[in-house]
C-alpha positions as a printed Julia matrix, in Angstrom:
303×3 Matrix{Float64}:
 -10.04  -37.52  101.4
 -13.54  -36.07  101.42
 -15.1   -39.32  102.66
 -12.58  -39.52  105.52
 -13.38  -35.94  106.45
 -17.15  -36.45  106.41
 -16.83  -39.66  108.44
 -14.78  -37.88  111.09
 -17.25  -34.98  111.3
 -20.16  -37.43  111.64
 -18.65  -38.63  114.92
 -19.95  -35.42  116.46
 -22.58  -34.02  114.08
 -25.85  -35.87  113.41
 -27.69  -35.03  110.19
 -27.43  -31.45  108.84
 -26.1   -32.75  105.5
 -26.78  -29.43  103.76
 -24.6   -27.53  106.24
 -21.77  -30.07  106.03
 -21.83  -30.12  102.21
 -21.91  -26.3   102.14
 -18.83  -26.09  104.35
 -17.03  -28.58  102.11
 -17.96  -26.53   99.05
 -16.69  -23.38  100.78
 -13.39  -25.02  101.76
 -12.8   -26.3    98.23
 -14.09  -23.13   96.56
 -12.14  -20.92   98.98
 -15.25  -18.99   99.92
 -17.01  -17.95  103.11
 -20.3   -19.23  104.53
 -23.09  -17.57  106.52
 -25.05  -20.1   108.6
 -28.5   -19.01  109.75
 -30.64  -21.17  112.0
 -32.36  -21.48  115.33
 -30.2   -21.85  118.45
 -28.98  -25.35  119.24
 -28.56  -26.66  115.69
 -24.82  -27.32  116.11
 -23.63  -24.46  113.9
 -20.7   -23.59  116.17
 -19.91  -27.23  116.97
 -19.75  -28.13  113.26
 -17.19  -25.44  112.46
 -15.0   -26.43  115.45
 -15.22  -30.1   114.42
 -14.08  -29.3   110.87
 -11.12  -27.35  112.24
 -10.02  -30.34  114.33
 -10.47  -32.84  111.5
  -8.43  -30.63  109.16
  -5.77  -29.69  111.71
  -6.31  -26.03  110.91
  -5.66  -23.1   113.23
  -9.07  -22.15  114.6
 -10.26  -18.88  116.14
 -13.67  -18.11  117.56
 -14.84  -14.49  117.82
 -18.02  -13.85  119.8
 -19.59  -10.77  118.24
 -21.09   -8.41  120.83
 -22.32   -4.78  120.7
 -19.24   -3.49  122.57
 -16.72   -5.12  120.21
 -14.35   -2.82  118.3
 -12.44   -3.57  115.04
  -9.05   -3.91  116.77
 -10.48   -6.75  118.89
 -10.64   -8.76  115.65
  -7.81   -7.38  113.51
  -5.2    -6.43  116.1
  -3.46   -3.12  116.74
  -0.18   -1.32  117.34
   0.65   -1.56  121.05
   3.12    0.61  122.94
   5.67   -1.23  125.08
   6.77    1.1   127.9
   9.82   -1.05  128.72
  11.31   -0.88  125.24
   9.63    2.47  124.44
   8.65    1.01  121.07
   5.43    0.05  119.33
   4.82   -3.55  118.29
   2.02   -5.18  116.27
  -0.3    -7.44  118.23
  -2.23   -9.54  115.7
  -5.86  -10.33  116.4
  -7.77  -13.62  116.14
  -8.4   -12.99  112.42
  -4.91  -14.46  111.78
  -6.09  -18.06  111.69
  -7.2   -20.52  109.0
 -10.78  -21.04  110.09
 -12.61  -18.13  111.69
 -15.9   -18.63  113.49
 -17.73  -15.29  113.62
 -20.35  -16.34  116.15
 -23.63  -14.39  116.07
 -22.13  -11.87  113.67
 -25.29   -9.74  113.65
 -24.82   -8.81  117.33
 -22.07   -6.32  116.45
 -22.61   -2.93  114.74
 -21.62   -2.23  111.13
 -18.2    -0.73  111.96
 -17.15   -4.06  113.5
 -18.67   -6.18  110.74
 -16.86   -4.05  108.14
 -13.55   -4.95  109.79
 -13.88   -8.3   108.02
 -14.32   -6.85  104.53
 -10.65   -6.59  103.55
  -9.81   -9.94  105.13
 -12.64  -11.79  103.38
 -11.98  -10.36   99.93
  -8.24   -9.72   99.76
  -6.98  -12.24  102.35
  -4.97   -9.55  104.11
  -5.29   -7.17  107.05
  -3.99   -3.61  107.23
  -2.79   -2.4   110.64
  -1.3     1.09  110.9
  -0.73    1.33  107.11
   1.04   -2.04  106.95
  -0.67   -4.94  105.17
  -0.22   -8.43  106.58
  -1.18  -11.52  104.53
  -3.5   -14.0   106.2
  -2.62  -17.7   106.48
  -3.92  -20.03  103.78
  -6.45  -21.5   103.62
  -8.56  -18.71  105.12
 -12.3   -19.22  105.52
 -14.83  -17.27  107.57
 -17.83  -19.19  108.92
 -20.36  -16.74  110.38
 -23.51  -17.66  112.3
 -26.64  -15.71  113.06
 -30.02  -16.51  114.59
 -33.25  -15.58  112.79
 -34.87  -14.75  116.15
 -33.94  -12.41  119.0
 -33.8    -9.32  116.81
 -33.52   -7.04  119.85
 -29.89   -6.03  120.24
 -28.89   -7.2   116.76
 -27.77   -5.31  113.67
 -28.63   -6.04  110.07
 -25.62   -7.1   108.0
 -24.67   -4.5   105.35
 -25.1    -5.55  101.71
 -21.35   -5.21  101.09
 -20.72   -7.62  103.96
 -23.29  -10.14  102.7
 -21.8   -10.08   99.21
 -18.48  -11.36  100.61
 -20.12  -14.64  101.61
 -20.09  -17.32   98.93
 -23.2   -18.97  100.38
 -25.91  -18.44  102.94
 -27.27  -21.67  104.39
 -30.62  -21.66  106.2
 -30.74  -24.58  108.62
 -33.81  -26.52  109.67
 -34.44  -28.85  112.58
 -33.21  -32.44  112.61
 -35.61  -35.28  111.89
 -37.07  -37.22  114.82
 -34.73  -40.17  114.21
 -31.71  -37.85  114.06
 -32.74  -36.12  117.28
 -33.16  -39.52  118.94
 -29.54  -40.25  118.02
 -28.54  -36.87  119.48
 -30.28  -37.76  122.75
 -28.57  -41.14  122.85
 -25.16  -39.56  122.3
 -25.81  -37.0   125.04
 -26.2   -39.84  127.56
 -22.77  -41.28  126.87
 -19.93  -40.33  129.16
 -17.52  -38.03  127.4
 -17.51  -36.8   123.83
 -16.22  -38.49  120.7
 -12.65  -37.39  120.08
 -12.1   -35.93  116.63
  -8.75  -36.64  114.99
  -7.01  -34.88  112.13
  -7.58  -36.89  108.96
  -6.66  -34.29  106.32
  -3.83  -31.75  106.37
  -4.1   -28.11  105.4
  -1.7   -28.76  102.54
  -3.92  -31.54  101.17
  -6.91  -29.22  101.39
  -5.05  -26.5    99.48
  -4.04  -28.95   96.76
  -7.63  -30.19   96.47
  -8.88  -26.6    96.24
  -6.44  -25.83   93.41
  -7.37  -29.03   91.58
 -11.04  -28.18   92.06
 -10.71  -24.89   90.2
  -9.06  -26.65   87.24
 -12.25  -28.58   86.52
 -13.76  -28.03   83.08
 -16.77  -25.73   82.76
 -18.17  -25.43   79.25
 -19.12  -22.02   77.86
 -22.76  -23.16   77.93
 -22.42  -23.6    81.71
 -21.0   -20.09   82.09
 -23.8   -18.62   79.98
 -26.32  -20.53   82.11
 -24.82  -18.92   85.23
 -25.01  -15.48   83.63
 -28.62  -16.06   82.55
 -29.57  -16.79   86.16
 -27.61  -13.86   87.59
 -28.91  -11.38   85.01
 -32.45  -12.62   85.67
 -32.03  -11.52   89.3
 -31.3    -8.0    88.07
 -34.29   -7.89   85.71
 -36.96   -9.5    87.9
 -39.83   -7.06   88.67
 -39.75   -7.9    92.4
 -36.01   -7.21   92.74
 -34.58   -3.81   93.58
 -30.93   -4.88   93.35
 -29.81   -8.19   91.84
 -26.68  -10.28   92.32
 -23.27   -8.72   91.64
 -20.53  -10.08   89.35
 -19.03  -11.59   92.49
 -22.18  -13.7    92.65
 -21.45  -15.09   89.16
 -17.87  -15.94   90.15
 -18.95  -17.59   93.39
 -21.63  -19.64   91.62
 -19.05  -20.99   89.16
 -16.55  -21.78   91.93
 -19.22  -23.46   94.02
 -20.43  -25.53   91.05
 -16.86  -26.73   90.42
 -16.53  -27.68   94.08
 -19.76  -29.7    93.93
 -18.56  -31.5    90.82
 -15.29  -32.3    92.58
 -17.16  -33.66   95.61
 -19.11  -35.97   93.29
 -15.94  -37.26   91.65
 -16.32  -35.53   88.28
 -13.78  -33.45   86.34
 -16.43  -31.32   84.63
 -19.38  -29.17   85.71
 -22.97  -30.15   84.93
 -25.95  -27.76   84.72
 -27.43  -29.51   87.77
 -24.41  -28.36   89.81
 -25.31  -24.76   89.05
 -29.05  -25.2    89.59
 -28.6   -26.94   92.96
 -26.33  -24.19   94.33
 -27.98  -21.11   92.83
 -30.28  -20.63   95.84
 -27.63  -20.66   98.61
 -25.24  -18.57   96.48
 -27.77  -15.91   95.45
 -30.41  -15.71   98.21
 -28.46  -13.18  100.3
 -27.49  -11.08   97.28
 -31.04  -10.32   96.1
 -32.71   -7.23   97.56
 -36.47   -7.12   97.01
 -38.55   -4.02   96.32
 -40.7    -2.57   99.07
 -43.83   -3.69   97.22
 -42.63   -7.31   97.04
 -41.81   -7.35  100.75
 -45.17   -5.81  101.55
 -46.83   -8.68   99.69
 -44.99  -11.16  101.91
 -42.48  -12.37   99.31
 -38.93  -13.3   100.23
 -35.65  -13.67   98.34
 -35.8   -17.48   98.4
 -39.13  -17.48   96.61
 -37.89  -15.1    93.91
 -34.62  -17.0    93.33
 -36.54  -20.3    93.03
 -38.81  -18.7    90.4
 -35.75  -17.57   88.46
 -34.09  -21.02   88.59
 -37.28  -22.64   87.3
 -37.78  -20.06   84.54
 -34.23  -20.04   83.12
 -33.82  -22.89   80.59
 -31.14  -25.43   81.51
 -28.58  -26.21   78.74
């Protein structure tokens, strides 16, 4: 199933293996992903391609400074003909949500996603509505063009299972992109996996065996983020849970029914980098969260 899915996505997307694997981990681990990279790296196209290949209901929300929460969640609307109120659901009621350039909207709009991302439900006028399953938010943001953007609140960042920082394609990959751009028309993406199959795979994924030594290894890494001298606030317990779920998803993708320490070590950076807040002194010295998390991974002994 996974190989069919990756093959279908590769019809459109060239390279960017880390982003594709991260999205697969998020889909199997039932988590959300924040994609950060320069413009033109196919962040939006990748998410749309996955939605087509999975046959999932897809909704794209372009975050702008004038957006309000009801534009995403929905609202109670008055019908003058029937003289009654009815609930108009917003684009959040889909399986795969693309929150495009999420940092272009203020905090009150970003916080509209908090309940949906954590509890898989939306409350409109004191009535809670469950969201369709699976439900995954893929948010994008650019590391440049800081004018007119808003920093994501820590509570918002903590809802994301992983933050993936994208780099440029290699020269050979970009040559393939140029060649594809010359062809008439685009490759048509077909549904190769159903939403039901994805849900069953996600449930099977979480049944994978993780030894107590693996769980202690995860806790050693997470607790080290809280005790590091350059860290003001370390990862939350949600970070521990997400690291375990992500490690199980990676093991599943590699065809194993148990988690290895290497699964944890390879995913610790994308799972924890956005959850670590450095001290002012560390930032003044030019350090960043990635550097600190890498130090922690190298210093914590692997079982």
